[in-house]
VEXSEDO-119840 format. One record per atom (N, C-alpha, C): x, z, y; atom name; residue in one letter; residue number from 1. Coordinates in Angstrom, 2 decimals. Example, Ala and Ser with C-alpha at 12.3 -4.5 7.8 and 13.67 -1.06 7.14 Angstrom:
2
+---------+---------+---------+-------+---------+-----+
:       X :       Z :       Y : atomo : residuo : num :
+---------+---------+---------+-------+---------+-----+
:   13.19 :    7.80 :   -5.69 :     N :       a :   1 :
:   12.30 :    7.80 :   -4.50 :    CA :       a :   1 :
:   13.20 :    7.80 :   -3.30 :     C :       a :   1 :
:   12.85 :    7.08 :   -2.25 :     N :       s :   2 :
:   13.67 :    7.14 :   -1.06 :    CA :       s :   2 :
:   12.90 :    7.87 :    0.03 :     C :       s :   2 :
+---------+---------+---------+-------+---------+-----+
END
This chain:
157
+---------+---------+---------+-------+---------+-----+
:       X :       Z :       Y : atomo : residuo : num :
+---------+---------+---------+-------+---------+-----+
:  192.89 :  200.03 :  137.19 :     N :       m :   1 :
:  191.53 :  200.40 :  137.58 :    CA :       m :   1 :
:  190.74 :  199.14 :  137.91 :     C :       m :   1 :
:  189.50 :  199.09 :  137.48 :     N :       l :   2 :
:  188.64 :  197.95 :  137.75 :    CA :       l :   2 :
:  187.78 :  198.24 :  138.97 :     C :       l :   2 :
:  187.64 :  197.24 :  139.82 :     N :       y :   3 :
:  186.86 :  197.39 :  141.04 :    CA :       y :   3 :
:  185.68 :  196.44 :  141.02 :     C :       y :   3 :
:  184.53 :  196.94 :  141.46 :     N :       d :   4 :
:  183.35 :  196.11 :  141.56 :    CA :       d :   4 :
:  183.49 :  195.13 :  142.71 :     C :       d :   4 :
:  182.85 :  193.97 :  142.57 :     N :       c :   5 :
:  182.79 :  192.99 :  143.65 :    CA :       c :   5 :
:  181.66 :  193.41 :  144.58 :     C :       c :   5 :
:  182.03 :  194.11 :  145.61 :     N :       g :   6 :
:  181.05 :  194.56 :  146.58 :    CA :       g :   6 :
:  181.73 :  195.42 :  147.63 :     C :       g :   6 :
:  181.01 :  195.69 :  148.68 :     N :       f :   7 :
:  181.57 :  196.53 :  149.72 :    CA :       f :   7 :
:  180.45 :  197.13 :  150.56 :     C :       f :   7 :
:  180.79 :  198.20 :  151.26 :     N :       t :   8 :
:  179.88 :  198.83 :  152.20 :    CA :       t :   8 :
:  180.56 :  198.83 :  153.56 :     C :       t :   8 :
:  179.80 :  198.43 :  154.57 :     N :       k :   9 :
:  180.30 :  198.46 :  155.94 :    CA :       k :   9 :
:  179.19 :  199.02 :  156.81 :     C :       k :   9 :
:  179.47 :  200.16 :  157.43 :     N :       e :  10 :
:  178.48 :  200.90 :  158.20 :    CA :       e :  10 :
:  177.28 :  201.16 :  157.29 :     C :       e :  10 :
:  176.09 :  200.73 :  157.65 :     N :       n :  11 :
:  174.93 :  200.99 :  156.80 :    CA :       n :  11 :
:  174.49 :  199.74 :  156.04 :     C :       n :  11 :
:  175.45 :  198.86 :  155.75 :     N :       n :  12 :
:  175.18 :  197.64 :  155.00 :    CA :       n :  12 :
:  175.97 :  197.66 :  153.70 :     C :       n :  12 :
:  175.31 :  197.22 :  152.63 :     N :       w :  13 :
:  175.93 :  197.20 :  151.31 :    CA :       w :  13 :
:  175.74 :  195.82 :  150.70 :     C :       w :  13 :
:  176.83 :  195.25 :  150.22 :     N :       f :  14 :
:  176.77 :  193.96 :  149.53 :    CA :       f :  14 :
:  177.30 :  194.17 :  148.11 :     C :       f :  14 :
:  176.63 :  193.52 :  147.15 :     N :       r :  15 :
:  177.17 :  193.57 :  145.79 :    CA :       r :  15 :
:  176.87 :  192.27 :  145.05 :     C :       r :  15 :
:  177.75 :  191.99 :  144.11 :     N :       y :  16 :
:  177.67 :  190.84 :  143.22 :    CA :       y :  16 :
:  177.38 :  191.40 :  141.84 :     C :       y :  16 :
:  176.29 :  190.93 :  141.23 :     N :       r :  17 :
:  175.79 :  191.54 :  140.00 :    CA :       r :  17 :
:  175.52 :  190.48 :  138.95 :     C :       r :  17 :
:  175.70 :  190.84 :  137.70 :     N :       a :  18 :
:  175.33 :  189.99 :  136.56 :    CA :       a :  18 :
:  174.29 :  190.76 :  135.76 :     C :       a :  18 :
:  173.20 :  190.08 :  135.39 :     N :       a :  19 :
:  172.10 :  190.77 :  134.72 :    CA :       a :  19 :
:  171.57 :  189.94 :  133.58 :     C :       a :  19 :
:  170.82 :  190.60 :  132.70 :     N :       a :  20 :
:  170.33 :  189.96 :  131.48 :    CA :       a :  20 :
:  168.81 :  189.96 :  131.45 :     C :       a :  20 :
:  168.28 :  188.89 :  130.90 :     N :       i :  21 :
:  166.87 :  188.82 :  130.54 :    CA :       i :  21 :
:  166.86 :  188.80 :  129.02 :     C :       i :  21 :
:  166.44 :  189.92 :  128.44 :     N :       i :  22 :
:  166.44 :  190.08 :  126.99 :    CA :       i :  22 :
:  164.99 :  190.18 :  126.53 :     C :       i :  22 :
:  164.57 :  189.21 :  125.74 :     N :       i :  23 :
:  163.19 :  189.15 :  125.26 :    CA :       i :  23 :
:  163.18 :  189.22 :  123.74 :     C :       i :  23 :
:  162.38 :  190.12 :  123.23 :     N :       e :  24 :
:  162.17 :  190.26 :  121.78 :    CA :       e :  24 :
:  160.69 :  190.53 :  121.54 :     C :       e :  24 :
:  160.08 :  189.75 :  120.67 :     N :       n :  25 :
:  158.70 :  189.99 :  120.25 :    CA :       n :  25 :
:  157.73 :  190.14 :  121.42 :     C :       n :  25 :
:  157.84 :  189.27 :  122.42 :     N :       g :  26 :
:  156.91 :  189.29 :  123.56 :    CA :       g :  26 :
:  157.16 :  190.38 :  124.57 :     C :       g :  26 :
:  158.28 :  191.09 :  124.43 :     N :       c :  27 :
:  158.62 :  192.18 :  125.36 :    CA :       c :  27 :
:  159.95 :  191.86 :  126.03 :     C :       c :  27 :
:  160.11 :  192.36 :  127.25 :     N :       v :  28 :
:  161.36 :  192.20 :  127.98 :    CA :       v :  28 :
:  161.97 :  193.59 :  128.17 :     C :       v :  28 :
:  163.29 :  193.65 :  128.08 :     N :       l :  29 :
:  164.00 :  194.93 :  128.13 :    CA :       l :  29 :
:  164.33 :  195.31 :  129.57 :     C :       l :  29 :
:  163.94 :  196.54 :  129.93 :     N :       f :  30 :
:  164.29 :  197.13 :  131.21 :    CA :       f :  30 :
:  164.90 :  198.51 :  130.93 :     C :       f :  30 :
:  165.49 :  199.09 :  131.96 :     N :       a :  31 :
:  166.05 :  200.45 :  131.86 :    CA :       a :  31 :
:  165.40 :  201.31 :  132.92 :     C :       a :  31 :
:  165.46 :  202.61 :  132.71 :     N :       t :  32 :
:  165.03 :  203.58 :  133.71 :    CA :       t :  32 :
:  165.83 :  204.86 :  133.47 :     C :       t :  32 :
:  165.68 :  205.82 :  134.37 :     N :       n :  33 :
:  166.32 :  207.12 :  134.17 :    CA :       n :  33 :
:  165.51 :  208.17 :  134.92 :     C :       n :  33 :
:  165.80 :  209.42 :  134.68 :     N :       s :  34 :
:  165.00 :  210.52 :  135.23 :    CA :       s :  34 :
:  165.12 :  210.66 :  136.74 :     C :       s :  34 :
:  166.09 :  210.03 :  137.37 :     N :       n :  35 :
:  166.23 :  210.10 :  138.83 :    CA :       n :  35 :
:  165.40 :  209.04 :  139.56 :     C :       n :  35 :
:  164.87 :  208.07 :  138.82 :     N :       e :  36 :
:  164.17 :  206.94 :  139.44 :    CA :       e :  36 :
:  162.70 :  206.93 :  139.02 :     C :       e :  36 :
:  161.87 :  206.34 :  139.87 :     N :       d :  37 :
:  160.45 :  206.18 :  139.55 :    CA :       d :  37 :
:  160.12 :  204.72 :  139.25 :     C :       d :  37 :
:  161.11 :  203.97 :  138.84 :     N :       y :  38 :
:  160.93 :  202.55 :  138.58 :    CA :       y :  38 :
:  161.81 :  202.12 :  137.41 :     C :       y :  38 :
:  161.58 :  200.88 :  136.97 :     N :       y :  39 :
:  162.36 :  200.25 :  135.91 :    CA :       y :  39 :
:  163.25 :  199.19 :  136.55 :     C :       y :  39 :
:  164.41 :  198.95 :  135.94 :     N :       y :  40 :
:  165.34 :  197.98 :  136.50 :    CA :       y :  40 :
:  165.95 :  197.14 :  135.38 :     C :       y :  40 :
:  166.42 :  195.97 :  135.78 :     N :       s :  41 :
:  166.97 :  195.03 :  134.81 :    CA :       s :  41 :
:  168.29 :  195.53 :  134.23 :     C :       s :  41 :
:  168.58 :  195.05 :  133.05 :     N :       i :  42 :
:  169.83 :  195.38 :  132.38 :    CA :       i :  42 :
:  170.94 :  194.58 :  133.04 :     C :       i :  42 :
:  172.01 :  195.25 :  133.42 :     N :       g :  43 :
:  173.12 :  194.55 :  134.07 :    CA :       g :  43 :
:  173.84 :  195.47 :  135.03 :     C :       g :  43 :
:  174.77 :  194.89 :  135.76 :     N :       g :  44 :
:  175.52 :  195.69 :  136.72 :    CA :       g :  44 :
:  176.53 :  194.87 :  137.47 :     C :       g :  44 :
:  177.40 :  195.56 :  138.16 :     N :       a :  45 :
:  178.37 :  194.91 :  139.04 :    CA :       a :  45 :
:  179.38 :  194.08 :  138.26 :     C :       a :  45 :
:  179.69 :  192.93 :  138.83 :     N :       v :  46 :
:  180.79 :  192.12 :  138.33 :    CA :       v :  46 :
:  182.06 :  192.73 :  138.91 :     C :       v :  46 :
:  183.09 :  192.86 :  138.07 :     N :       h :  47 :
:  184.37 :  193.38 :  138.55 :    CA :       h :  47 :
:  185.20 :  192.26 :  139.16 :     C :       h :  47 :
:  186.08 :  192.63 :  140.07 :     N :       i :  48 :
:  187.01 :  191.65 :  140.65 :    CA :       i :  48 :
:  187.80 :  191.00 :  139.51 :     C :       i :  48 :
:  187.93 :  189.70 :  139.56 :     N :       n :  49 :
:  188.64 :  188.88 :  138.56 :    CA :       n :  49 :
:  187.89 :  188.78 :  137.23 :     C :       n :  49 :
:  186.61 :  189.10 :  137.21 :     N :       e :  50 :
:  185.81 :  189.00 :  136.00 :    CA :       e :  50 :
:  184.79 :  187.88 :  136.18 :     C :       e :  50 :
:  184.61 :  187.05 :  135.17 :     N :       k :  51 :
:  183.58 :  186.03 :  135.19 :    CA :       k :  51 :
:  182.22 :  186.70 :  135.03 :     C :       k :  51 :
:  181.19 :  186.12 :  135.66 :     N :       a :  52 :
:  179.84 :  186.68 :  135.56 :    CA :       a :  52 :
:  179.38 :  186.72 :  134.10 :     C :       a :  52 :
:  179.70 :  185.71 :  133.30 :     N :       e :  53 :
:  179.31 :  185.70 :  131.89 :    CA :       e :  53 :
:  179.95 :  186.87 :  131.13 :     C :       e :  53 :
:  181.21 :  187.16 :  131.43 :     N :       d :  54 :
:  181.87 :  188.29 :  130.79 :    CA :       d :  54 :
:  181.25 :  189.61 :  131.25 :     C :       d :  54 :
:  180.88 :  189.66 :  132.53 :     N :       a :  55 :
:  180.27 :  190.88 :  133.07 :    CA :       a :  55 :
:  178.92 :  191.16 :  132.43 :     C :       a :  55 :
:  178.10 :  190.13 :  132.24 :     N :       v :  56 :
:  176.78 :  190.38 :  131.66 :    CA :       v :  56 :
:  176.92 :  190.81 :  130.21 :     C :       v :  56 :
:  177.84 :  190.20 :  129.46 :     N :       r :  57 :
:  178.05 :  190.64 :  128.07 :    CA :       r :  57 :
:  178.52 :  192.10 :  128.03 :     C :       r :  57 :
:  179.45 :  192.46 :  128.92 :     N :       r :  58 :
:  179.96 :  193.83 :  128.98 :    CA :       r :  58 :
:  178.85 :  194.81 :  129.34 :     C :       r :  58 :
:  178.10 :  194.49 :  130.38 :     N :       e :  59 :
:  177.03 :  195.38 :  130.84 :    CA :       e :  59 :
:  175.94 :  195.55 :  129.77 :     C :       e :  59 :
:  175.55 :  194.45 :  129.13 :     N :       v :  60 :
:  174.54 :  194.53 :  128.08 :    CA :       v :  60 :
:  175.02 :  195.43 :  126.95 :     C :       v :  60 :
:  176.27 :  195.27 :  126.54 :     N :       f :  61 :
:  176.80 :  196.12 :  125.48 :    CA :       f :  61 :
:  176.86 :  197.58 :  125.93 :     C :       f :  61 :
:  177.33 :  197.82 :  127.16 :     N :       e :  62 :
:  177.42 :  199.20 :  127.66 :    CA :       e :  62 :
:  176.05 :  199.87 :  127.68 :     C :       e :  62 :
:  175.00 :  199.11 :  128.03 :     N :       e :  63 :
:  173.68 :  199.71 :  128.18 :    CA :       e :  63 :
:  172.87 :  199.75 :  126.88 :     C :       e :  63 :
:  173.07 :  198.76 :  126.02 :     N :       t :  64 :
:  172.24 :  198.68 :  124.80 :    CA :       t :  64 :
:  172.98 :  199.05 :  123.53 :     C :       t :  64 :
:  174.31 :  198.98 :  123.55 :     N :       g :  65 :
:  175.10 :  199.19 :  122.35 :    CA :       g :  65 :
:  175.08 :  197.99 :  121.42 :     C :       g :  65 :
:  174.57 :  196.85 :  121.90 :     N :       v :  66 :
:  174.44 :  195.65 :  121.08 :    CA :       v :  66 :
:  175.17 :  194.50 :  121.75 :     C :       v :  66 :
:  175.87 :  193.70 :  120.94 :     N :       n :  67 :
:  176.55 :  192.50 :  121.44 :    CA :       n :  67 :
:  175.58 :  191.31 :  121.42 :     C :       n :  67 :
:  174.80 :  191.18 :  122.48 :     N :       y :  68 :
:  173.92 :  190.01 :  122.61 :    CA :       y :  68 :
:  174.75 :  188.81 :  123.03 :     C :       y :  68 :
:  174.33 :  187.63 :  122.59 :     N :       e :  69 :
:  174.95 :  186.38 :  123.00 :    CA :       e :  69 :
:  174.16 :  185.77 :  124.15 :     C :       e :  69 :
:  174.85 :  185.08 :  125.02 :     N :       i :  70 :
:  174.20 :  184.39 :  126.14 :    CA :       i :  70 :
:  173.58 :  183.10 :  125.63 :     C :       i :  70 :
:  172.34 :  182.85 :  126.05 :     N :       d :  71 :
:  171.69 :  181.57 :  125.81 :    CA :       d :  71 :
:  172.03 :  180.63 :  126.97 :     C :       d :  71 :
:  171.68 :  181.08 :  128.21 :     N :       r :  72 :
:  171.97 :  180.24 :  129.38 :    CA :       r :  72 :
:  171.79 :  181.02 :  130.67 :     C :       r :  72 :
:  172.41 :  180.51 :  131.73 :     N :       l :  73 :
:  172.17 :  181.02 :  133.07 :    CA :       l :  73 :
:  170.78 :  180.57 :  133.48 :     C :       l :  73 :
:  169.94 :  181.49 :  133.94 :     N :       a :  74 :
:  168.55 :  181.17 :  134.25 :    CA :       a :  74 :
:  168.21 :  181.27 :  135.74 :     C :       a :  74 :
:  168.69 :  182.33 :  136.40 :     N :       v :  75 :
:  168.28 :  182.60 :  137.77 :    CA :       v :  75 :
:  169.48 :  183.03 :  138.61 :     C :       v :  75 :
:  169.55 :  182.48 :  139.80 :     N :       i :  76 :
:  170.44 :  183.01 :  140.84 :    CA :       i :  76 :
:  169.51 :  183.69 :  141.84 :     C :       i :  76 :
:  169.71 :  184.99 :  142.00 :     N :       h :  77 :
:  168.79 :  185.80 :  142.81 :    CA :       h :  77 :
:  169.50 :  186.36 :  144.02 :     C :       h :  77 :
:  169.01 :  186.02 :  145.21 :     N :       e :  78 :
:  169.45 :  186.64 :  146.45 :    CA :       e :  78 :
:  168.43 :  187.71 :  146.77 :     C :       e :  78 :
:  168.86 :  188.95 :  146.83 :     N :       n :  79 :
:  167.95 :  190.07 :  146.95 :    CA :       n :  79 :
:  168.32 :  190.91 :  148.17 :     C :       n :  79 :
:  167.35 :  191.12 :  149.05 :     N :       f :  80 :
:  167.53 :  191.95 :  150.23 :    CA :       f :  80 :
:  166.58 :  193.13 :  150.09 :     C :       f :  80 :
:  167.12 :  194.35 :  150.18 :     N :       f :  81 :
:  166.29 :  195.53 :  150.03 :    CA :       f :  81 :
:  166.96 :  196.71 :  150.71 :     C :       f :  81 :
:  166.24 :  197.81 :  150.77 :     N :       e :  82 :
:  166.78 :  199.04 :  151.35 :    CA :       e :  82 :
:  166.89 :  200.09 :  150.26 :     C :       e :  82 :
:  167.99 :  200.82 :  150.30 :     N :       e :  83 :
:  168.18 :  201.92 :  149.37 :    CA :       e :  83 :
:  168.76 :  203.08 :  150.14 :     C :       e :  83 :
:  167.97 :  204.14 :  150.22 :     N :       k :  84 :
:  168.32 :  205.30 :  151.04 :    CA :       k :  84 :
:  168.53 :  204.82 :  152.47 :     C :       k :  84 :
:  169.71 :  204.98 :  153.04 :     N :       d :  85 :
:  169.95 :  204.56 :  154.42 :    CA :       d :  85 :
:  170.74 :  203.25 :  154.50 :     C :       d :  85 :
:  170.75 :  202.50 :  153.42 :     N :       l :  86 :
:  171.54 :  201.26 :  153.38 :    CA :       l :  86 :
:  170.65 :  200.03 :  153.36 :     C :       l :  86 :
:  171.08 :  199.00 :  154.08 :     N :       f :  87 :
:  170.49 :  197.68 :  153.97 :    CA :       f :  87 :
:  171.32 :  196.93 :  152.94 :     C :       f :  87 :
:  170.69 :  196.50 :  151.88 :     N :       c :  88 :
:  171.40 :  195.93 :  150.74 :    CA :       c :  88 :
:  171.20 :  194.42 :  150.65 :     C :       c :  88 :
:  172.29 :  193.74 :  150.35 :     N :       h :  89 :
:  172.30 :  192.29 :  150.12 :    CA :       h :  89 :
:  172.99 :  192.12 :  148.77 :     C :       h :  89 :
:  172.22 :  191.61 :  147.82 :     N :       e :  90 :
:  172.73 :  191.50 :  146.45 :    CA :       e :  90 :
:  172.60 :  190.06 :  145.97 :     C :       e :  90 :
:  173.65 :  189.56 :  145.35 :     N :       i :  91 :
:  173.62 :  188.27 :  144.68 :    CA :       i :  91 :
:  173.74 :  188.57 :  143.19 :     C :       i :  91 :
:  172.75 :  188.11 :  142.42 :     N :       s :  92 :
:  172.74 :  188.36 :  140.97 :    CA :       s :  92 :
:  172.61 :  187.05 :  140.21 :     C :       s :  92 :
:  173.36 :  186.97 :  139.13 :     N :       f :  93 :
:  173.20 :  185.88 :  138.16 :    CA :       f :  93 :
:  172.47 :  186.48 :  136.97 :     C :       f :  93 :
:  171.29 :  185.93 :  136.65 :     N :       y :  94 :
:  170.50 :  186.39 :  135.52 :    CA :       y :  94 :
:  170.67 :  185.42 :  134.36 :     C :       y :  94 :
:  171.10 :  185.97 :  133.22 :     N :       y :  95 :
:  171.31 :  185.19 :  132.01 :    CA :       y :  95 :
:  170.24 :  185.54 :  130.99 :     C :       y :  95 :
:  169.67 :  184.51 :  130.37 :     N :       i :  96 :
:  168.79 :  184.75 :  129.23 :    CA :       i :  96 :
:  169.69 :  184.94 :  128.02 :     C :       i :  96 :
:  169.45 :  186.02 :  127.31 :     N :       m :  97 :
:  170.23 :  186.32 :  126.12 :    CA :       m :  97 :
:  169.50 :  185.81 :  124.89 :     C :       m :  97 :
:  170.24 :  185.43 :  123.86 :     N :       k :  98 :
:  169.63 :  184.93 :  122.62 :    CA :       k :  98 :
:  168.94 :  186.09 :  121.91 :     C :       k :  98 :
:  167.69 :  185.88 :  121.48 :     N :       p :  99 :
:  166.99 :  186.95 :  120.76 :    CA :       p :  99 :
:  167.65 :  187.23 :  119.41 :     C :       p :  99 :
:  167.52 :  188.47 :  118.96 :     N :       r : 100 :
:  168.08 :  188.88 :  117.67 :    CA :       r : 100 :
:  167.00 :  189.07 :  116.61 :     C :       r : 100 :
:  165.72 :  189.07 :  117.04 :     N :       g : 101 :
:  164.63 :  189.27 :  116.10 :    CA :       g : 101 :
:  164.29 :  190.73 :  115.86 :     C :       g : 101 :
:  164.88 :  191.61 :  116.63 :     N :       t : 102 :
:  164.61 :  193.04 :  116.51 :    CA :       t : 102 :
:  164.76 :  193.71 :  117.88 :     C :       t : 102 :
:  163.99 :  194.77 :  118.08 :     N :       q : 103 :
:  164.11 :  195.55 :  119.31 :    CA :       q : 103 :
:  165.02 :  196.77 :  119.11 :     C :       q : 103 :
:  165.63 :  196.86 :  117.97 :     N :       e : 104 :
:  166.50 :  198.00 :  117.67 :    CA :       e : 104 :
:  167.76 :  197.94 :  118.53 :     C :       e : 104 :
:  168.06 :  199.04 :  119.20 :     N :       l : 105 :
:  169.23 :  199.15 :  120.06 :    CA :       l : 105 :
:  170.04 :  200.37 :  119.64 :     C :       l : 105 :
:  171.25 :  200.48 :  120.17 :     N :       d : 106 :
:  172.11 :  201.63 :  119.92 :    CA :       d : 106 :
:  172.61 :  202.16 :  121.27 :     C :       d : 106 :
:  171.65 :  202.47 :  122.15 :     N :       s : 107 :
:  171.97 :  202.81 :  123.53 :    CA :       s : 107 :
:  172.42 :  204.26 :  123.68 :     C :       s : 107 :
:  173.47 :  204.43 :  124.46 :     N :       n : 108 :
:  173.94 :  205.74 :  124.87 :    CA :       n : 108 :
:  174.50 :  205.59 :  126.28 :     C :       n : 108 :
:  173.69 :  205.00 :  127.15 :     N :       s : 109 :
:  174.13 :  204.61 :  128.48 :    CA :       s : 109 :
:  173.77 :  205.66 :  129.52 :     C :       s : 109 :
:  174.67 :  205.82 :  130.49 :     N :       f : 110 :
:  174.47 :  206.73 :  131.61 :    CA :       f : 110 :
:  174.70 :  205.97 :  132.90 :     C :       f : 110 :
:  173.95 :  206.31 :  133.93 :     N :       t : 111 :
:  174.18 :  205.78 :  135.27 :    CA :       t : 111 :
:  174.23 :  206.95 :  136.24 :     C :       t : 111 :
:  175.28 :  207.03 :  137.01 :     N :       n : 112 :
:  175.47 :  208.14 :  137.95 :    CA :       n : 112 :
:  175.29 :  209.49 :  137.26 :     C :       n : 112 :
:  175.80 :  209.60 :  136.02 :     N :       g : 113 :
:  175.75 :  210.85 :  135.28 :    CA :       g : 113 :
:  174.43 :  211.18 :  134.63 :     C :       g : 113 :
:  173.45 :  210.26 :  134.71 :     N :       v : 114 :
:  172.13 :  210.50 :  134.15 :    CA :       v : 114 :
:  171.89 :  209.53 :  133.00 :     C :       v : 114 :
:  171.33 :  210.03 :  131.91 :     N :       k : 115 :
:  171.06 :  209.19 :  130.73 :    CA :       k : 115 :
:  170.03 :  208.13 :  131.07 :     C :       k : 115 :
:  170.32 :  206.90 :  130.67 :     N :       e : 116 :
:  169.38 :  205.80 :  130.85 :    CA :       e : 116 :
:  168.51 :  205.66 :  129.61 :     C :       e : 116 :
:  167.27 :  205.27 :  129.84 :     N :       e : 117 :
:  166.34 :  205.00 :  128.74 :    CA :       e : 117 :
:  166.05 :  203.50 :  128.74 :     C :       e : 117 :
:  166.21 :  202.87 :  127.58 :     N :       m : 118 :
:  165.89 :  201.45 :  127.43 :    CA :       m : 118 :
:  164.42 :  201.32 :  127.06 :     C :       m : 118 :
:  163.70 :  200.43 :  127.74 :     N :       c : 119 :
:  162.25 :  200.30 :  127.56 :    CA :       c : 119 :
:  161.86 :  198.84 :  127.33 :     C :       c : 119 :
:  161.21 :  198.58 :  126.22 :     N :       w : 120 :
:  160.66 :  197.26 :  125.93 :    CA :       w : 120 :
:  159.27 :  197.19 :  126.54 :     C :       w : 120 :
:  159.11 :  196.38 :  127.56 :     N :       i : 121 :
:  157.83 :  196.25 :  128.26 :    CA :       i : 121 :
:  157.18 :  194.92 :  127.85 :     C :       i : 121 :
:  155.93 :  194.96 :  127.36 :     N :       p : 122 :
:  155.25 :  193.71 :  127.03 :    CA :       p : 122 :
:  155.17 :  192.81 :  128.27 :     C :       p : 122 :
:  155.57 :  191.57 :  128.13 :     N :       i : 123 :
:  155.60 :  190.65 :  129.28 :    CA :       i : 123 :
:  154.22 :  190.55 :  129.92 :     C :       i : 123 :
:  153.17 :  190.50 :  129.12 :     N :       n : 124 :
:  151.83 :  190.36 :  129.68 :    CA :       n : 124 :
:  151.30 :  191.64 :  130.32 :     C :       n : 124 :
:  152.06 :  192.73 :  130.27 :     N :       e : 125 :
:  151.69 :  193.98 :  130.93 :    CA :       e : 125 :
:  152.69 :  194.38 :  132.02 :     C :       e : 125 :
:  153.64 :  193.52 :  132.31 :     N :       l : 126 :
:  154.70 :  193.84 :  133.27 :    CA :       l : 126 :
:  154.12 :  194.17 :  134.65 :     C :       l : 126 :
:  153.00 :  193.56 :  135.00 :     N :       h : 127 :
:  152.35 :  193.81 :  136.30 :    CA :       h : 127 :
:  151.91 :  195.26 :  136.45 :     C :       h : 127 :
:  151.80 :  196.02 :  135.38 :     N :       k : 128 :
:  151.38 :  197.41 :  135.42 :    CA :       k : 128 :
:  152.53 :  198.36 :  135.74 :     C :       k : 128 :
:  153.75 :  197.84 :  135.78 :     N :       y : 129 :
:  154.95 :  198.66 :  135.95 :    CA :       y : 129 :
:  155.59 :  198.41 :  137.30 :     C :       y : 129 :
:  156.21 :  199.44 :  137.84 :     N :       k : 130 :
:  157.06 :  199.29 :  139.02 :    CA :       k : 130 :
:  158.43 :  198.88 :  138.49 :     C :       k : 130 :
:  158.65 :  197.57 :  138.46 :     N :       a : 131 :
:  159.86 :  197.04 :  137.82 :    CA :       a : 131 :
:  160.57 :  196.08 :  138.76 :     C :       a : 131 :
:  161.89 :  196.20 :  138.79 :     N :       f : 132 :
:  162.72 :  195.34 :  139.63 :    CA :       f : 132 :
:  163.71 :  194.57 :  138.76 :     C :       f : 132 :
:  163.91 :  193.30 :  139.04 :     N :       p : 133 :
:  163.45 :  192.56 :  140.21 :    CA :       p : 133 :
:  161.97 :  192.20 :  140.10 :     C :       p : 133 :
:  161.33 :  192.12 :  141.25 :     N :       t : 134 :
:  159.90 :  191.87 :  141.29 :    CA :       t : 134 :
:  159.54 :  190.45 :  140.86 :     C :       t : 134 :
:  160.48 :  189.52 :  140.88 :     N :       f : 135 :
:  160.17 :  188.15 :  140.48 :    CA :       f : 135 :
:  159.96 :  187.99 :  138.97 :     C :       f : 135 :
:  160.35 :  188.98 :  138.20 :     N :       m : 136 :
:  160.42 :  188.83 :  136.75 :    CA :       m : 136 :
:  159.07 :  188.46 :  136.11 :     C :       m : 136 :
:  157.99 :  189.11 :  136.52 :     N :       q : 137 :
:  156.69 :  188.82 :  135.90 :    CA :       q : 137 :
:  156.31 :  187.35 :  136.07 :     C :       q : 137 :
:  156.40 :  186.85 :  137.29 :     N :       k : 138 :
:  156.04 :  185.44 :  137.56 :    CA :       k : 138 :
:  157.00 :  184.52 :  136.81 :     C :       k : 138 :
:  158.28 :  184.82 :  136.88 :     N :       y : 139 :
:  159.27 :  183.97 :  136.22 :    CA :       y : 139 :
:  159.01 :  183.87 :  134.72 :     C :       y : 139 :
:  158.74 :  184.98 :  134.07 :     N :       l : 140 :
:  158.55 :  185.00 :  132.62 :    CA :       l : 140 :
:  157.23 :  184.36 :  132.19 :     C :       l : 140 :
:  156.30 :  184.20 :  133.12 :     N :       s : 141 :
:  155.01 :  183.58 :  132.78 :    CA :       s : 141 :
:  155.05 :  182.06 :  132.91 :     C :       s : 141 :
:  156.17 :  181.53 :  133.38 :     N :       e : 142 :
:  156.31 :  180.08 :  133.57 :    CA :       e : 142 :
:  157.40 :  179.54 :  132.66 :     C :       e : 142 :
:  157.37 :  178.24 :  132.42 :     N :       k : 143 :
:  158.41 :  177.60 :  131.61 :    CA :       k : 143 :
:  159.48 :  177.03 :  132.55 :     C :       k : 143 :
:  160.74 :  177.29 :  132.23 :     N :       h : 144 :
:  161.85 :  176.82 :  133.06 :    CA :       h : 144 :
:  162.91 :  176.20 :  132.16 :     C :       h : 144 :
:  163.43 :  175.06 :  132.59 :     N :       n : 145 :
:  164.54 :  174.43 :  131.87 :    CA :       n : 145 :
:  165.82 :  174.44 :  132.69 :     C :       n : 145 :
:  165.67 :  174.57 :  134.00 :     N :       d : 146 :
:  166.82 :  174.53 :  134.90 :    CA :       d : 146 :
:  167.09 :  175.91 :  135.47 :     C :       d : 146 :
:  168.21 :  176.02 :  136.16 :     N :       i : 147 :
:  168.54 :  177.25 :  136.87 :    CA :       i : 147 :
:  167.64 :  177.33 :  138.10 :     C :       i : 147 :
:  167.04 :  178.49 :  138.32 :     N :       v : 148 :
:  166.13 :  178.71 :  139.44 :    CA :       v : 148 :
:  166.82 :  179.60 :  140.46 :     C :       v : 148 :
:  166.68 :  179.24 :  141.74 :     N :       h : 149 :
:  167.21 :  180.06 :  142.83 :    CA :       h : 149 :
:  166.03 :  180.81 :  143.44 :     C :       h : 149 :
:  166.09 :  182.13 :  143.45 :     N :       i : 150 :
:  165.00 :  182.96 :  143.97 :    CA :       i : 150 :
:  165.56 :  183.87 :  145.06 :     C :       i : 150 :
:  164.85 :  183.94 :  146.19 :     N :       v : 151 :
:  165.21 :  184.85 :  147.27 :    CA :       v : 151 :
:  164.09 :  185.87 :  147.41 :     C :       v : 151 :
:  164.45 :  187.15 :  147.37 :     N :       t : 152 :
:  163.50 :  188.24 :  147.52 :    CA :       t : 152 :
:  163.93 :  189.09 :  148.71 :     C :       t : 152 :
:  162.99 :  189.36 :  149.62 :     N :       d : 153 :
:  163.29 :  190.21 :  150.77 :    CA :       d : 153 :
:  162.27 :  191.33 :  150.80 :     C :       d : 153 :
:  162.72 :  192.52 :  150.43 :     N :       e : 154 :
:  161.83 :  193.68 :  150.39 :    CA :       e : 154 :
:  162.20 :  194.72 :  151.44 :     C :       e : 154 :
:  162.91 :  194.27 :  152.48 :     N :       r : 155 :
:  163.23 :  195.19 :  153.55 :    CA :       r : 155 :
:  161.98 :  195.48 :  154.37 :     C :       r : 155 :
:  161.85 :  196.70 :  154.84 :     N :       t : 156 :
:  160.68 :  197.06 :  155.62 :    CA :       t : 156 :
:  160.96 :  197.08 :  157.10 :     C :       t : 156 :
:  162.21 :  197.11 :  157.49 :     N :       k : 157 :
:  162.56 :  197.19 :  158.92 :    CA :       k : 157 :
:  162.92 :  195.84 :  159.47 :     C :       k : 157 :
+---------+---------+---------+-------+---------+-----+
END
């Protein structure tokens, strides 16, 4: 059995995540589902004894049905937020994936038993969407050559 790198203690949740930035034809790929009112990045939990690069390739394939190749590690994101009654602390490695020249996917992904929908959002319209991580619009509008460290704190309490 594979275990995610994360834990819950009382009302605190920590997780280690690998995520993808997939850009094709001026659009960035996000996911959503009928249980959520927002869009979220492609990716998921890193398993114990799994490299982050292997995790992002696995997660991208699970969600899109496509074997994207990694271009480079782009962002290390420390994210603090609340979900239901939990205070969440998440560390994510965001990898830019090599473009394929097509937005065609073969997705049949589910999260918590609900079908996920893959959505290509035009980068210049990302501000119109409730999309997480919130740093993505600013990040994608700038040129970066190095790995960027971003800290986001969206806790209200």
